[in-house]
C-alpha positions, 0 to 999 in steps of 0.5 A: 275852305276855312269859311263861315256862313249865316243864312238870313230869311228876308221877305218871301223867298228871298234869302241873304247869305253872309259869308266870311272867308279866313284871310289865310284862304286869301293869302293862299289864293293870292300866292297861287296867282302870283306863282302863275304870273311869275311863271308866265309874265314877260317883262323887258329885260328879264327872261320868261320865268325869271322876273323877280317877285317884287317886279311882278307884284309892282306890275300885276298886284291889282290883277292878282288881287282881283283874280283872288277875290273873284275865285274866293267869292265864287268858291265860298259861295258855292260851298256855302249854298251847298252846306246850307242846302240852298237852291237859288232861283235868281242870280245872287246879288253880291255886296262886299263888306270887307275886302280880303287881304294879308291882314283881313278876312274877306266878308261879303253878302249874297242876296237871292231867291230860293225855289219854293218848298212844296210837294205836289198833291197826289196825282191819283186824286186828280179828276179830269174830263176826257171827251169820248168821240166816235166819228160817224157818217154825219161827222164826215159829211159835215167836215166834207161840207166845211172843205167845200166851203173853204173852196167856195166860189163867190159870184156877185149878185144884184139881189138882196143879201141873205145869211151866208153872203159875202159883203164888201162895204165902207163904214165910218163911226163917230162918237158924239159927232167926233172921230176916233182912232181906226173909226173908218175903213174902206172895203171892209169884208165879211160873211153874214152870220159867219162865226167870229172868235173874240171878246164880247165887244168884237162878237157883238159888233160883228153881229150888229154889222150882220143884222144891218146888212141882211136883206139889203141891196148893193149901193144901200146906205144905212146908219146904226148905233152900237154901245161898246162894252165898258170893259173894252180894252181901248178905254177911249171908246169903252162904254161909249155909243158909236154912230155907224154909217155904212155903204154896201158896195158889193154883195157876193153869193157863195157857190159850193164846188161840186164833189167830183173828180176835179175837186178830189184832185185838189187833194191829191186823190187821182181817179177817185170816187166819193167813197175813196175821198170819204175814206181819206177824209175819215183818216185825216179826221182820226189824226186830227182828233188824236192830236186834239185829244192830247191837247185837251188832256194836256190843258186839263191836267195843267189846269188841275195841277195849278188849281191843286198846288198853291205856293209862292213863286220867285219874283225873278222867274216871274219878272223874266217870264213877263218880259218874255211874253211882253216882248212876244206880244209887242213883236206882233205889233200889239199895244200893252195897256193896263188890262193887257198887262194884267192878263200877261202877268196872269199868264206868266204866273201860271207858266212859272208855277207850272214850270216849278210843278213840272220840275218837282214831278220830274225829280220825284218820278225820276223822269229823264230824256236822253239825246237818243229819245230826241233822235227817236222822236225826230225819226217819226217826223216827215222823212223829207226833213228828218236829216235836217232836223237831226243835224240841227239838234246836233249843232243847236243846243237850244233846239235840242233842249227845246225838244227835250223839254217837249218830250219831258212835258209829254212824259209828265202828262202821260204819267198823270193821265195814266194815274188820275181819274178820267171822267168820260164825256160823250161829244161829237167830232166838231164839238171837240176839234173846233 
């Protein structure tokens, strides 16, 4: 094409491409469109293909012009991007400076972001910790004990509560004598000294409930204070001292199930004994450990890639990822305040950076995933669902690409793990899987 282009560097990764398309290109494209209409247009009083040119122009000039402009912009933009070796990371925003015609050139601008130019630091220099675990008899016994706890039978008691008992109570909290949102709950249930995952405020509050319900009888009423941490997400109560009143309604003591044939049958082990059950548990632990080790390695590799490779990320990619994460978060009925928004922005930035690093590693190491690889991956899944998944992969391109991306990510992690420095750290089974 007879075109000229000029690249302008804007802020960050933004670029502006000024493109001029010679008027003769417009004339050729317009006449090409005119010829198509002359061959196909149907107008009363004329046979198809025999409509005079002046009638075609009178009826379809604007449409032919629009088609010519769209075609020229698309073709000249693609050619200019290729010529200037620009890889767009955002949809180009177009502005027309001069409309193409039989008398004037087409002049327009395209603004967009490009992908950052960087090289991934040598993966041979990456060092990650990898747990070294040997499953022993103590580990197996602890897992069996946890399985028993999952099937515990609760029996109501009238004696004083102790660690490990289940408590059901009603509570009400006030700040300076005033109520606040979600300040009370009936039939609040927990197990004394049970491990709770969460932020410092959450774990601290549970500990306060634990401490104030030990060595108490059913029907007991008690008051205590708890100061919420200053960085708690709900700013209305952050840093405030809450006065709690509780009434213990019920106390239950847990009775572990016996390890016998009846218990083993719950796990599909018929006519078994303890040794056979232990062997099955051990096999399950090895599978779980293998999955966890892959997850740990993946997380460690990803973090090292992020730490060692610093570059600017396209704003469009970042904004898109923030919207996706926020939508998922809101879908879980969660409120997004300033603190949560800041955390989501950080997660989005890490995801975009990691995605760009993966793209670079895929390109540099010529990694590919074929449909054959996808079907081989599915063939290793549950036989009961294999046919269904294969059919879904054939019919749903999004699902197919999802598996391809997963396999590509696994290939990248395996590549780095095979070349980086591994620091083995001895750990126990439950330390790793919990």
